[in-house]
N, C-alpha and C positions, 0 to 999 in steps of 0.2 A: 332360306327365305324364298318365298314364292316369287317367281319372275314373270310368269305369264298371267294374263287376266283370268284364265281358267283356274290356275293354281291358287290365285288370290281368293277367288270365289269359293273354291273347295275348302280353303283354310277358314273362311268366314262360316261356312256351313258346318264344318267339323266342330268349331268352337260353340256354335249355337246348339248343336246336338249334344255336345259334352255337357253343357250347362243344364239342358233340359233333362238329360239322363241323371245327372247328379241330383237334381231336385227330386226326381221321382224315386231314386234310390233312398234318399233321405226320408221321404214319406213312408217308404217300405220299412225302414229301420224304426221309425217312430211308431208304426202300427205294431211291430213286434214288441217293442218296449212297453206299449200300453197293455198288451196281453200278459207279458211277464210281470208287470206291476200288479195286475188284477190277480194273477196266480199267487203272488207273494202276499197279497192281502188275505188270502184264504177263503174268499167267497167264490164258491164253485159256479153258482148261477151267473154272477157278474163276469167271471172269467170266460165262461162259455159264450156269453153274449158278445163280449169284446172280441173273442177269437172269430166268431162268425162275421163280425163287421170287418175285421182285419183280413180275413181270407179273400174278400173281394179285392182289396188293394193288392194283396200278394199275387192273385191270379192275373190281374191286369198287367202287372210288371212282367210276369212270365209270358203272357200272350204277346206283349210288345217286344219280347226278347231283350229286355233291359237287364234282367238277371236270368239265370238258367232255370228251366222248369223243374229240374231235379232239386235245386237248392230250395225252391219254394215248397216243393212237396216234402222235403226233409224237415224244413222249418215247421210246416203245418203239423206234420206227424209228431214231432217232438213236443210242440205246444199242447196238442190234444192229449198226448200221453201224460203230460204234467197235470193237465186239468183232471183227467180221470183218476190220477193218483190222489187228488184232494179227497178228504174224507167227508 
């Protein structure tokens, strides 16, 4: 338990940051799910459009260091490969 005023403040700040990061990570996962759903539907044009919109969300999370940039890069690569595989 935080005993000093400084430690109490840091605990409050850490909790606020944790909640903000959790919300943004959730938005990232939702964006990826939208692309996967579009890929599953089989519509290549719609999937490509959804991927392009989701890439902005993914890049913002990487820039803010909420998730690692390599994780975002890997995810974008896998999704684009899946879209290219659609006939």
